[in-house]
N, C-alpha and C positions, 0 to 999 in steps of 0.2 A: 600851115604845112609847107615844108620846103619844096616838095614836088607836088605838082597839081594833078588832078584827074586827067586833064588833057595830055600832060606829059606822060603819065602812065599809059594812056591809050596809044600814044605814038610809039613808045618803046615796046609795048607788049603786043601791039596789033589788035588788041581787044577793044572795040569801040562800043560794046554793049552799054546802053544808057538807061536801062530800067532802074527804078529807084533802089531795088535790091542790089543790083550790080554796082551802082554808084556808091552805095553804103559800104559794100564789101571792099571796093577799091580804096575808099577813104580809110577804112580800118586797116587795110594792108599797108597803105602809105604811112599811117600813123605808127604802126608797129615797126616798120622798116626804119623810120626816123628815130624811134627809141633805140633800136639796135645800133644804128650808126652813132648816136650820141653816147651810148654806153661804150662803144668801141673807141671813140675818140677821147673820152674822158671829159667832155664838155658838150654843151648844146651849141651848135654853130650859128644858130639864129641870133641876130642882134638883140640884146636885152640889157637892162640896167641891173647891176649888182649893188645892193645896199648893205652897208655895215658888215663888210667882209673882214674877218679877223685873220691876220697873217703873222708869221714869225720872221723877224729880221735876221739877216745872216752876216751883217757887218760889211756888206758891199754896196755899191751904188745902185745895184739892180734888185728889184723885188719881183720874183716870178709869180704869176697868178695862174690859177687853174682854168684858163680860157685862152682864146686866140683872137687876133685882130682887135686889140684894145684900142678904143677910139678916144675916150676922154676919161679924165679923173675928176670927179665932182668934189670929193672931200678926202682928206688924208690926215690922220691923227697918229702921231708916234708917241707912245706912252699916254700922256694926258695933254700933249702939246699939239694944237692944230697947225698944220703946215700949209703954206700958200701953194696951191696946186700948180701955179705957173712955174714953180721950181722943179717940177718933174715932167718928163716927157713920156707919153705912152708909146710903147713899141709893140711888136707883134704879140709876144707872150709875157712881157714884163713892162714895168715902168722903171725909169732911172732918173737920178738927179742930173740936171743939166750942167751943174757947175764943176763937175769932175772931182770935187773934194768931199761933199756931204755924202754920208752913208746911212743906210737903214741900220739902226742899232741892233746888235745881237740880242735876242731874247725870244722867249716863247709867247706867242699870242700878244705881242706888244705893239702891233700896228693894226689900225682899223681904217678901212677906206670904202668909198663908193665909186663905181666906175661903170662905163658902158663898153661892152665888147661884143664881138661876133660880127656877122655879115647881114646886111639887109638881103632879103630874098633875091632881088634883082642883081646883087653883086656877089652872090654866093659862088665860090670856086666851082667850075663846071663839073668836076669829078663828083662833088657831093650830090647834086641833083640826079645825076646819072645813076649813082649807086643806089638811091632809094627805090628805083623802079626795077632793078635786077633782083629776081626773086629766088634764085637757086645758088647754092655754093657761096654762102655769105663771105667766107674768107677770101675767095677769089675776087669778089667785087668790092670788098672793104680794103684790099691791099692798096689801091691807088690813094687811099686816104692816110696811109702811114705817115707821110710827112707832116700832117696836121695833128697827129695824135699826141696826147699829153700822157706821159708815163710816170712822172714823179710825184703825183699827189695822192 
């Protein structure tokens, strides 16, 4: 979970620690995390994405439905494996480093595996704070607008 029970207790001022209360707080945090992930369009926790299929646009950049891309483990364009040292991971896309190679135009013609998202300790602070605010979701989700993915 992105936000801990201890964080929930601090923000809410509710320090009840009975098994039922802890279970309820955990369920609340899990639901809030699902709401935030749905709002953002991606799960902000760091994870591995395997065999993701994308469509090339004819540009040096390939935008992916996630943020904080860390590494690209494999890349296949059509049926040709590409050396992953030829691409650089950026925040929400990968790009060819040589300024001339492009991702070929085509539907579902690119397959890749990569790691993206934030480790819990490095999560942008607005994310964790949002999980423990429990009324008027739009108001509390608004600080996350800059992280949101709208195009997928």
